[in-house]
N, C-alpha and C positions, 0 to 999 in steps of 0.2 A: 136375574134370581133373587134380586132385593126384593120389590117390586111384588116376586111372588110371594116370596117370603111374608112379607109384611100384610099381606092379600091372607097368607094362610091366616095370618094373626088376628084377624079379624082391623090391622090399624088402614086406620078413615086418612090417615095422614098423607100416604101419597094419592089419595084424586086425585088434588088439582094438576099431578104430575098424569094421571092416567087420561084427564079430562083435555089436556092438551096433546096428548093423544095421540085423541083423538082424530084429530084434522093435521094427520101425518100423511106424506106422502105414499108411504109402506104398507099395503094394505091388512100386511102381517103384525106390525104396532097396531093398526088399529082396533084389529079381532082381537088380537090377547088385550088391550086396553075394555075396551069394551066387554071383554067375557069376566074379564076383571072385576069391573067397575057392576056388572051385573053380580059375583057374589060377595062382593059387599053391601049395595044393596038391592038387591031385590028387583029394578030397577032397570030400563033401558030410554026411553023417553021416544023413543019411533027410531034412535039409530041402531044405521043398516049398514052397517063396517066395509061391503062388500062398493056399495057407491062410491064411482071412483069420483065423480060431480062432487067437488068440494062447498059448491054451492047447493047444493041439493043435503048437503050433511050438517051445515049451517046452520037451522032451526034446530035440532037434536040436539049439537055441540051449544046454542045458546042457551035451552031446556036444561043442559046440567052446570052450565057454569051459573045459574041461575037457582039451583041446586044448590049449588055450595055456599053460595052468597042470594039466600033469602032477603035479603034487608033492602029494601027499598029505595031505588035509588032518590035524589028528591032534587029538582032544579035549582037554583042562586037565586035570589030575587033583585 
């Protein structure tokens, strides 16, 4: 309920938790997480909550993680 209220307010601070929820074993959790992320951003990055194969969801979840942290990673010299 707290996340729903935050989404209703447009509070994007809940997005990291929602992205973590995209990898949940429970499809209902994934369904609500992607719905909330869509409401907040208008994006889905190809994520399909119905996909039971964790590896199939991985690419879209990585796109969500990059969206949350768009800074390029640098390798140590």
